[in-house]
C-alpha angles and dihedrals in degrees: 000000000000118000115225110253094237091047090051095049091050090052091049094051090048092049089051092048092050091048093050092048090051091048095045092050093045112116096010119130119244115258114271117264118262101263106207112156109210102148133047131190143152121254117205119214123234107281092022097258097123133041120196131196111225135184128196143167114279092265094052097259129131093024114190128191110223105173138017131195142141094230110059110132126193101299120101126142142152119237110225092238141029105037091276135149119194115207143160127246117184102301095343130092109210137181120217115206118201136187126218124209138152087271093058144265122314136178112247099180145348113208133185113233099181140356108216129205091226134031112284114218125190121008132193136183125229117250089251093050099239107101135054121211119194142164119227138184117249131209086272110074089212095052126071124180133216115224138188126208135167111258088231089064135256140119119342120235120213117228110229100245122150108264108267142123108292111185097184143358127199142171109261105216094294140064088239102048131066135179126213138191107229122195135014175342096260141167129213107293094007123089133349134254124193133186112217128189116214128199118211131197124228090278091049095251117147113260102166138001119204123188107219100169138036120186094206093053094044096038091230123128149174097048110178105161137031128185132187128237114240099219103037143026098267133122126212124206143155123239140168123247111187103323097329126098116211141157123258142176134217125197111226095214100048101022088225114158121211131231115260106293100193136341113261142061147250096052128184130182125238116240093267092039092238095116136045120214110204148151129249139309097212099347121045095241121136115258138176128211120200108214095205101051095024088228119156121206130185103219100175131072117236100299131124106258132183146177096015119191135190121221106259 
């Protein structure tokens, strides 16, 4: 069969163009990945001698290590603005600032905000990114204190709570409301933990305290971390029922506690509250749970991961 002359000419031109494109792209490096840090976590080395702060895309890809030390304690939280991560290292509260480019993610500075007399535990950053909230041991091993401090640094101010054990303190969907875990550690049938929501005035004085959770009434124990939703008055936490650790939520307004959402611990909400980032359940790998589809995905390779946090 003969090919029409014009058709043959067009085919030849297309073949030449395709060949030229193939030639011109030969040897070029693929485009860099779209670095977009949305989660942070600590990675513990084999043997536990070193802890590294990592960031990664929301699906766990393009993980980058930003800072390593042997002395990171429990605190690790994103600030909502400024490419900043607040963390605790021995008795110091520090802020890590990083830069994002087409070439990757890199640490630009690590600054000490405060050197405390005792060990700070959990830290959190206010929704507007101006205030730091943290829990710290006191001279009495049975009394911990909750403190406020400008994220720019300065002198911490103690919140006037009754001396007690406070495992965690977080901003509860407001610059003038916090939530704390009071009491613990406990085991089923022994001891009580409560979650209390505390309203603050513009000078951060307590105006109201509302208990929203009681471990004895709920038969849930060993709460060590709470986080707040970003779009509703909901708190998320992990707790033990019998011998099983799972993730739960409590509504601040109604004090209604959910059924177990997913097995595991250390939960954190995504910015739109559609996804939970968490650890476990039996092996400390990083996982995500989509609240709409009820789909669970492991997003970390076999490493020991702790204290994960979504960018708010």
